DSSP file (Angstrom, degrees, kcal/mol; ACC not computed):
  #  RESIDUE AA STRUCTURE BP1 BP2  ACC     N-H-->O    O-->H-N    N-H-->O    O-->H-N    TCO  KAPPA ALPHA  PHI   PSI    X-CA   Y-CA   Z-CA
    1    1 A M     >        0   0    0      0, 0.0     4,-2.2     0, 0.0     5,-0.2   0.000 360.0 360.0 360.0 -39.0    0.0    0.0    0.0
    2    2 A T  H  >  +     0   0    0      1,-0.2     4,-1.5     2,-0.2     5,-0.1   0.859 360.0  53.5 -67.8 -33.1    2.8    2.4    0.8
    3    3 A K  H  > S+     0   0    0      2,-0.2     4,-2.4     1,-0.2    -1,-0.2   0.897 109.8  47.9 -65.7 -39.3    4.4    1.8   -2.6
    4    4 A L  H  > S+     0   0    0      1,-0.2     4,-2.2     2,-0.2    -2,-0.2   0.891 109.0  53.2 -67.3 -40.0    1.1    2.6   -4.3
    5    5 A A  H  < S+     0   0    0     -4,-2.2    -1,-0.2     1,-0.2    -2,-0.2   0.814 114.7  42.5 -65.5 -29.8    0.8    5.8   -2.2
    6    6 A F  H  X S+     0   0    0     -4,-1.5     4,-1.2    -5,-0.2    -2,-0.2   0.848 113.3  52.1 -80.6 -37.7    4.2    6.8   -3.4
    7    7 A L  H  X S+     0   0    0     -4,-2.4     4,-2.4     2,-0.2     5,-0.2   0.871 101.4  58.5 -70.9 -39.9    3.8    5.8   -7.0
    8    8 A I  H  X S+     0   0    0     -4,-2.2     4,-2.3     1,-0.2     5,-0.2   0.945 108.1  43.9 -61.5 -51.5    0.5    7.7   -7.7
    9    9 A P  H  > S+     0   0    0      0, 0.0     4,-2.4     0, 0.0    -1,-0.2   0.871 112.8  54.5 -61.9 -33.5    1.9   11.2   -6.9
   10   10 A L  H  X S+     0   0    0     -4,-1.2     4,-2.1     2,-0.2    -2,-0.2   0.916 109.2  46.7 -64.8 -42.9    5.0   10.4   -8.8
   11   11 A V  H  X S+     0   0    0     -4,-2.4     4,-2.3     2,-0.2    -1,-0.2   0.918 112.7  49.8 -64.3 -44.3    3.0    9.5  -11.9
   12   12 A L  H  X S+     0   0    0     -4,-2.3     4,-2.1     1,-0.2    -2,-0.2   0.895 110.4  50.3 -62.8 -40.4    0.9   12.6  -11.6
   13   13 A L  H  X S+     0   0    0     -4,-2.4     4,-1.8     2,-0.2    -1,-0.2   0.908 110.2  49.9 -63.7 -42.7    3.9   14.8  -11.2
   14   14 A T  H  X S+     0   0    0     -4,-2.1     4,-1.9     1,-0.2    -2,-0.2   0.907 110.6  49.7 -62.7 -43.1    5.5   13.2  -14.3
   15   15 A M  H  X S+     0   0    0     -4,-2.3     4,-2.4     1,-0.2    -1,-0.2   0.889 108.2  54.1 -63.7 -39.4    2.3   13.8  -16.3
   16   16 A G  H  X S+     0   0    0     -4,-2.1     4,-2.4     1,-0.2    -1,-0.2   0.876 106.9  50.9 -63.0 -39.0    2.2   17.4  -15.2
   17   17 A C  H  X S+     0   0    0     -4,-1.8     4,-1.8     2,-0.2    -1,-0.2   0.906 110.7  48.8 -65.1 -41.4    5.7   18.0  -16.4
   18   18 A K  H  X S+     0   0    0     -4,-1.9     4,-2.0     2,-0.2    -2,-0.2   0.918 111.7  49.1 -65.1 -43.1    4.9   16.6  -19.8
   19   19 A I  H  X S+     0   0    0     -4,-2.4     4,-1.6     1,-0.2    -2,-0.2   0.921 109.6  51.1 -63.4 -44.8    1.7   18.7  -20.1
   20   20 A S  H  <>S+     0   0    0     -4,-2.4     5,-1.6     1,-0.2     6,-0.3   0.867 110.0  50.5 -63.6 -35.0    3.5   21.9  -19.2
   21   21 A K  H ><5S+     0   0    0     -4,-1.8     3,-1.2     1,-0.2    90,-0.6   0.904 109.4  51.1 -67.0 -40.3    6.2   21.2  -21.8
   22   22 A E  H 3<5S+     0   0    0     -4,-2.0    -2,-0.2     1,-0.3    -1,-0.2   0.795 106.4  54.9 -67.2 -28.3    3.6   20.6  -24.5
   23   23 A L  T 3<5S-     0   0    0     -4,-1.6    -1,-0.3    -5,-0.1    -2,-0.2   0.432 106.3-126.3 -86.0   1.5    1.8   23.9  -23.6
   24   24 A N  T < 5 +     0   0    0     -3,-1.2    12,-2.3    -4,-0.2    11,-0.4   0.906  58.4 147.8  56.5  45.4    5.0   25.9  -24.2
   25   25 A V      < +     0   0    0     -5,-1.6     2,-0.3    10,-0.2    -4,-0.1   0.504  31.2 107.1 -91.6  -4.1    4.7   27.5  -20.7
   26   26 A K  S    S-     0   0    0     -6,-0.3     9,-0.6    -5,-0.1    10,-0.2  -0.599  79.5-110.2 -74.0 131.2    8.4   27.9  -20.1
   27   27 A N  B     -A   34   0A   0     -2,-0.3     7,-0.3     7,-0.2     2,-0.2  -0.280  29.9-106.7 -62.5 144.9    9.5   31.5  -20.4
   28   28 A I    >   -     0   0    0      5,-3.0     3,-2.5     1,-0.1     5,-0.3  -0.540  52.4 -89.1 -68.3 135.6   11.6   32.6  -23.4
   29   29 A E  T 3  S+     0   0    0      1,-0.3    -1,-0.1    -2,-0.2     3,-0.1  -0.232 113.0  12.0 -54.9 125.0   15.1   33.2  -22.1
   30   30 A G  T 3  S+     0   0    0      1,-0.3     2,-0.3    -3,-0.1    -1,-0.3   0.389 115.8  85.9  90.0  -2.2   15.5   36.8  -21.0
   31   31 A Y  S <  S-     0   0    0     -3,-2.5    -1,-0.3     2,-0.2    30,-0.1  -0.879  75.0-130.2-130.2 160.7   11.7   37.6  -21.1
   32   32 A K  S    S+     0   0    0     -2,-0.3     2,-0.3    28,-0.2    -3,-0.1  -0.144  84.4  69.4-102.4  37.0    8.8   37.2  -18.7
   33   33 A F        -     0   0    0     -5,-0.3    -5,-3.0    -7,-0.0     2,-0.2  -0.972  65.6-140.8-148.6 162.7    6.5   35.4  -21.2
   34   34 A S  B  >  -A   27   0A   0     -2,-0.3     4,-1.8    -7,-0.3    -7,-0.2  -0.594  36.0 -98.8-116.6 175.0    6.3   32.1  -23.0
   35   35 A L  H  > S+     0   0    0     -9,-0.6     4,-2.4   -11,-0.4     5,-0.2   0.862 124.6  58.5 -61.8 -35.6    5.4   30.8  -26.4
   36   36 A H  H  > S+     0   0    0    -12,-2.3     4,-2.4     1,-0.2    -1,-0.2   0.903 104.2  50.4 -60.6 -41.5    2.0   30.0  -24.9
   37   37 A D  H  > S+     0   0    0    -13,-0.3     4,-2.8     2,-0.2     5,-0.3   0.899 108.5  52.3 -63.2 -40.8    1.6   33.7  -24.0
   38   38 A V  H  X S+     0   0    0     -4,-1.8     4,-1.6     1,-0.2    68,-0.2   0.929 112.6  45.0 -61.4 -45.7    2.5   34.8  -27.5
   39   39 A E  H  < S+     0   0    0     -4,-2.4    67,-0.3     1,-0.2    -2,-0.2   0.902 118.1  43.7 -62.8 -41.4   -0.2   32.4  -29.0
   40   40 A K  H  < S+     0   0    0     -4,-2.4    -2,-0.2    -5,-0.2    -1,-0.2   0.876 125.3  26.6 -75.9 -39.5   -2.8   33.5  -26.5
   41   41 A Y  H  < S+     0   0    0     -4,-2.8    16,-2.6    -5,-0.2     2,-0.4   0.493 105.1  77.4-109.4  -4.9   -2.4   37.2  -26.4
   42   42 A C  E  <  +B   56   0B   0     -4,-1.6    64,-0.8    -5,-0.3     2,-0.3  -0.872  50.1 176.4-113.2 142.1   -1.0   38.2  -29.8
   43   43 A T  E     -BC  55 105B   0     12,-3.1    12,-2.7    -2,-0.4     2,-0.4  -0.854  26.8-117.5-132.6 170.0   -2.8   38.5  -33.1
   44   44 A I  E     -BC  54 104B   0     60,-2.7    60,-1.9    -2,-0.3     2,-0.4  -0.915  23.7-171.2-111.8 135.0   -1.9   39.5  -36.7
   45   45 A E  E     -BC  53 103B   0      8,-2.5     8,-3.1    -2,-0.4     2,-0.3  -0.996  23.8-123.2-127.9 132.3   -3.5   42.5  -38.4
   46   46 A R  E     -B   52   0B   0     56,-2.8     2,-0.5    -2,-0.4     6,-0.2  -0.533  23.1-172.1 -75.1 134.2   -3.0   43.3  -42.1
   47   47 A Q  E  >  -B   51   0B   0      4,-3.3     4,-0.7    -2,-0.3     3,-0.3  -0.901  58.9 -34.5-127.7  99.4   -1.6   46.8  -42.9
   48   48 A G  T  4 S-     0   0    0     -2,-0.5    -1,-0.0     1,-0.2     0, 0.0  -0.471 104.8 -37.7  86.1-160.6   -1.7   47.5  -46.6
   49   49 A D  T  4 S-     0   0    0     -2,-0.1    -1,-0.2     1,-0.1    -3,-0.0   0.913 132.6  -0.9 -70.4 -44.9   -1.1   45.0  -49.4
   50   50 A Q  T  4 S+     0   0    0     -3,-0.3    22,-2.6    21,-0.1     2,-0.2   0.647 100.7 100.5-124.2 -21.5    1.6   42.8  -47.9
   51   51 A H  E  <  -BD  47  71B   0     -4,-0.7    -4,-3.3    20,-0.2     2,-0.4  -0.501  46.5-165.0 -80.8 138.0    2.6   44.0  -44.4
   52   52 A L  E     -BD  46  70B   0     18,-2.3    18,-2.6    -6,-0.2     2,-0.3  -0.986   6.3-153.0-122.5 126.7    1.3   42.3  -41.2
   53   53 A D  E     -BD  45  69B   0     -8,-3.1    -8,-2.5    -2,-0.4     2,-0.5  -0.716  12.0-132.3 -96.4 148.3    1.5   43.9  -37.8
   54   54 A V  E     -B   44   0B   0     14,-0.6     2,-0.4    11,-0.3   -10,-0.2  -0.883  23.6-173.3 -98.3 128.4    1.7   42.0  -34.5
   55   55 A T  E     -B   43   0B   0    -12,-2.7   -12,-3.1    -2,-0.5     2,-0.4  -0.988   1.8-168.7-123.8 130.9   -0.7   43.2  -31.8
   56   56 A C  E     -B   42   0B   0     -2,-0.4   -14,-0.2   -14,-0.3   -18,-0.1  -0.964  17.5-156.8-123.2 136.6   -0.7   41.9  -28.3
   57   57 A S  S    S+     0   0    0    -16,-2.6     2,-0.5    -2,-0.4   -15,-0.1   0.625  76.8  77.0 -85.9 -13.4   -3.3   42.5  -25.6
   58   58 A D  S >  S-     0   0    0    -17,-0.3     3,-1.9     1,-0.1    -2,-0.0  -0.864  75.4-141.7-100.8 128.6   -0.9   41.8  -22.6
   59   59 A K  G >  S+     0   0    0     -2,-0.5     3,-1.7     1,-0.3    -1,-0.1   0.794  97.8  66.0 -59.9 -31.2    1.5   44.6  -21.8
   60   60 A K  G 3  S+     0   0    0      1,-0.3    -1,-0.3     2,-0.1   -28,-0.2   0.666  94.3  62.5 -67.6 -12.2    4.4   42.2  -21.0
   61   61 A L  G X>  +     0   0    0     -3,-1.9     4,-1.3     1,-0.2     3,-1.0   0.217  65.8 110.8 -96.8  14.3    4.3   41.2  -24.6
   62   62 A R  H <> S+     0   0    0     -3,-1.7     4,-1.9     1,-0.2     5,-0.2   0.858  70.9  62.1 -56.5 -36.9    5.3   44.7  -25.9
   63   63 A P  H 3> S+     0   0    0      0, 0.0     4,-1.8     0, 0.0    -1,-0.2   0.866 101.3  53.2 -58.4 -32.8    8.7   43.4  -27.0
   64   64 A V  H <> S+     0   0    0     -3,-1.0     4,-2.0     1,-0.2    -2,-0.2   0.912 107.0  51.2 -66.7 -42.0    7.0   41.0  -29.4
   65   65 A M  H  < S+     0   0    0     -4,-1.3   -11,-0.3     1,-0.2    -1,-0.2   0.847 115.0  43.3 -64.0 -33.5    5.0   43.9  -31.0
   66   66 A G  H  < S+     0   0    0     -4,-1.9    -1,-0.2     1,-0.1    -2,-0.2   0.773 122.2  35.5 -82.3 -27.1    8.3   45.9  -31.5
   67   67 A A  H  < S+     0   0    0     -4,-1.8    17,-1.9    -5,-0.2     2,-0.3   0.605 107.6  66.0-105.0 -13.5   10.5   43.0  -32.8
   68   68 A C  E  <  + E   0  83B   0     -4,-2.0   -14,-0.6    15,-0.2     2,-0.3  -0.832  48.6 151.1-118.4 149.8    8.1   40.9  -34.8
   69   69 A E  E     -DE  53  82B   0     13,-2.2    13,-2.3    -2,-0.3     2,-0.3  -0.954  26.9-129.9-158.3 175.1    6.2   41.3  -38.0
   70   70 A G  E     -DE  52  81B   0    -18,-2.6   -18,-2.3    -2,-0.3     2,-0.4  -0.880   8.0-156.1-132.8 165.6    4.8   39.4  -41.0
   71   71 A Q  E     -DE  51  80B   0      9,-2.0     9,-2.9    -2,-0.3     2,-1.0  -0.994  17.3-136.4-144.4 132.4    4.8   39.6  -44.7
   72   72 A L        +     0   0    0    -22,-2.6     4,-0.1    -2,-0.4     3,-0.1  -0.800  39.6 154.0 -88.2 104.4    2.4   38.3  -47.3
   73   73 A T  S    S+     0   0    0     -2,-1.0    -1,-0.2     5,-0.4     3,-0.1   0.716  76.9  23.6-103.3 -27.4    4.7   36.9  -50.0
   74   74 A A  S >  S-     0   0    0      1,-0.6     3,-0.7     4,-0.2     4,-0.3  -0.247 117.3 -93.4-131.9  44.6    2.5   34.2  -51.5
   75   75 A G  T 3  S-     0   0    0      1,-0.2    -1,-0.6     2,-0.1    -2,-0.3  -0.426  76.0 -39.1  75.3-155.9   -0.9   35.5  -50.7
   76   76 A L  T 3  S+     0   0    0      1,-0.2    22,-0.4    -4,-0.1    -1,-0.2   0.548 121.7  81.5 -82.8  -7.8   -2.7   34.3  -47.5
   77   77 A I  S <  S+     0   0    0     -3,-0.7    -1,-0.2     1,-0.2    -2,-0.1   0.931 108.1   8.4 -68.2 -48.1   -1.5   30.7  -47.8
   78   78 A D  S    S-     0   0    0     -4,-0.3    -5,-0.4    -3,-0.3    -1,-0.2  -0.580  74.0-173.0-138.3  72.2    2.0   31.0  -46.3
   79   79 A P        -     0   0    0      0, 0.0    17,-0.6     0, 0.0     2,-0.2  -0.415  27.1-119.1 -68.8 142.8    2.7   34.4  -44.7
   80   80 A A  E     -E   71   0B   0     -9,-2.9    -9,-2.0    -2,-0.1     2,-0.4  -0.591  26.9-165.3 -80.7 142.0    6.3   34.9  -43.6
   81   81 A F  E     +E   70   0B   0     -2,-0.2     2,-0.3   -11,-0.2   -11,-0.2  -0.997  15.3 162.8-129.1 128.1    6.8   35.6  -39.9
   82   82 A Y  E     -E   69   0B   0    -13,-2.3   -13,-2.2    -2,-0.4     2,-0.3  -1.000  17.6-165.8-149.7 149.5   10.1   37.0  -38.5
   83   83 A C  E     -E   68   0B   0     -2,-0.3   -15,-0.2   -15,-0.2     2,-0.2  -0.931   9.9-151.5-130.0 152.0   11.4   38.6  -35.4
   84   84 A S    >   +     0   0    0    -17,-1.9     3,-1.4    -2,-0.3     5,-0.1  -0.573  57.1  22.0-113.6 179.7   14.6   40.5  -34.7
   85   85 A G  G >  S-     0   0    0      1,-0.2     3,-1.3    -2,-0.2    -2,-0.1  -0.277 126.0 -16.3  64.9-146.1   16.7   41.0  -31.6
   86   86 A G  G 3  S+     0   0    0      1,-0.3     3,-0.5     2,-0.1    -1,-0.2   0.540 129.6  69.3 -71.3  -7.0   16.5   38.6  -28.7
   87   87 A L  G X   +     0   0    0     -3,-1.4     3,-2.1     1,-0.2     4,-0.4   0.220  59.0 112.1 -97.9  15.8   13.2   37.2  -30.0
   88   88 A W  T X>  +     0   0    0     -3,-1.3     3,-1.6     1,-0.3     4,-0.6   0.758  63.5  75.5 -57.7 -23.5   14.8   35.5  -33.1
   89   89 A V  H >> S+     0   0    0     -3,-0.5     4,-1.2     1,-0.3     3,-0.6   0.796  85.2  63.9 -59.3 -27.9   13.9   32.2  -31.4
   90   90 A L  H <> S+     0   0    0     -3,-2.1     4,-2.6     1,-0.2    -1,-0.3   0.768  87.7  70.7 -67.7 -24.4   10.2   32.9  -32.5
   91   91 A N  H <4 S+     0   0    0     -3,-1.6    -1,-0.2    -4,-0.4    -2,-0.2   0.887 107.8  34.2 -58.7 -39.5   11.3   32.7  -36.1
   92   92 A D  H << S+     0   0    0     -3,-0.6    -1,-0.2    -4,-0.6    -2,-0.2   0.746 124.7  42.3 -86.7 -25.5   11.9   28.9  -35.8
   93   93 A M  H  < S+     0   0    0     -4,-1.2    16,-3.4    15,-0.1     2,-0.3   0.716 109.1  50.8 -96.9 -23.4    9.1   28.2  -33.4
   94   94 A C  E  <  +F  108   0B   0     -4,-2.6     2,-0.3    14,-0.3    14,-0.2  -0.797  51.4 177.8-124.0 159.2    6.1   30.2  -34.6
   95   95 A Y  E     -F  107   0B   0     12,-2.6    12,-2.7    -2,-0.3     2,-0.4  -0.934  32.3-101.5-148.3 168.7    4.2   30.9  -37.8
   96   96 A I  E     -F  106   0B   0    -17,-0.6     2,-0.6    -2,-0.3    10,-0.2  -0.828  21.8-165.8-101.0 133.4    1.1   32.9  -38.9
   97   97 A Q  E     -F  105   0B   0      8,-3.0     8,-2.8    -2,-0.4     2,-0.3  -0.943  18.2-145.1-115.3 105.8   -2.3   31.3  -39.5
   98   98 A M  E     -F  104   0B   0     -2,-0.6     6,-0.3   -22,-0.4     3,-0.1  -0.534  17.8-176.3 -74.1 132.6   -4.5   33.8  -41.4
   99   99 A L  S    S-     0   0    0      4,-2.4     2,-0.2    -2,-0.3     5,-0.2   0.686  71.6 -11.9 -98.3 -25.7   -8.1   33.6  -40.4
  100  100 A S  S    S-     0   0    0      3,-2.0    -1,-0.2   -24,-0.0     0, 0.0  -0.839  88.2 -78.1-154.4-171.8   -9.3   36.1  -43.0
  101  101 A T  S    S+     0   0    0     -2,-0.2     3,-0.1     1,-0.2    -3,-0.0   0.688 129.5  31.7 -72.3 -16.2   -7.8   38.6  -45.4
  102  102 A Q  S    S+     0   0    0      1,-0.1   -56,-2.8   -57,-0.1     2,-0.3   0.675 117.0  43.6-113.8 -23.8   -7.3   41.1  -42.5
  103  103 A K  E     +C   45   0B   0    -58,-0.2    -4,-2.4   -51,-0.0    -3,-2.0  -0.899  52.7 161.9-131.8 154.6   -6.6   39.0  -39.3
  104  104 A G  E     -CF  44  98B   0    -60,-1.9   -60,-2.7    -2,-0.3     2,-0.3  -0.956  26.8-118.8-157.1 174.6   -4.6   36.0  -38.2
  105  105 A N  E     -CF  43  97B   0     -8,-2.8    -8,-3.0    -2,-0.3     2,-0.5  -0.826  21.2-123.1-117.4 157.6   -3.2   34.2  -35.2
  106  106 A I  E     - F   0  96B   0    -64,-0.8     2,-0.4   -67,-0.3   -10,-0.2  -0.909  29.1-168.5 -98.6 128.0    0.3   33.3  -34.2
  107  107 A K  E     - F   0  95B   0    -12,-2.7   -12,-2.6    -2,-0.5     2,-0.4  -0.951   3.4-157.6-118.0 137.4    0.8   29.6  -33.7
  108  108 A C  E     - F   0  94B   0     -2,-0.4   -14,-0.3   -14,-0.2   -15,-0.1  -0.936  17.2-121.4-119.8 140.0    3.8   28.1  -32.1
  109  109 A K        -     0   0    0    -16,-3.4     2,-0.2    -2,-0.4   -74,-0.0  -0.355  40.0 -93.9 -71.9 154.0    5.2   24.6  -32.4
  110  110 A K              0   0    0      1,-0.1   -88,-0.1    -2,-0.1    -1,-0.1  -0.464 360.0 360.0 -68.2 138.4    5.6   22.4  -29.4
  111  111 A Q              0   0    0    -90,-0.6    -1,-0.1    -2,-0.2   -89,-0.1   0.461 360.0 360.0 -80.1 360.0    9.0   22.5  -27.8
């Protein structure tokens, strides 16, 4: 019985670690936000023919708004997403998913 009482919390703890990794909740190095925060609080808005702006509703994500943008190079199918400065890691991890001709979401791959 004592082995079972020890084993159950250990299994639950292990599952919790796996889930948190899948949700991208680990903060980006040097920043107080995660990939999950970028997905949840940032959106894409079209500005003109090809330029896409990043808008974030959470103030802690202002660096993303200043360092990241998008470009429509092949229509709405595959918009380019890129960030400069310390947020270059988002270039490899995230992409733009257009929802309409004017708006889109940022989606990030699981780490």
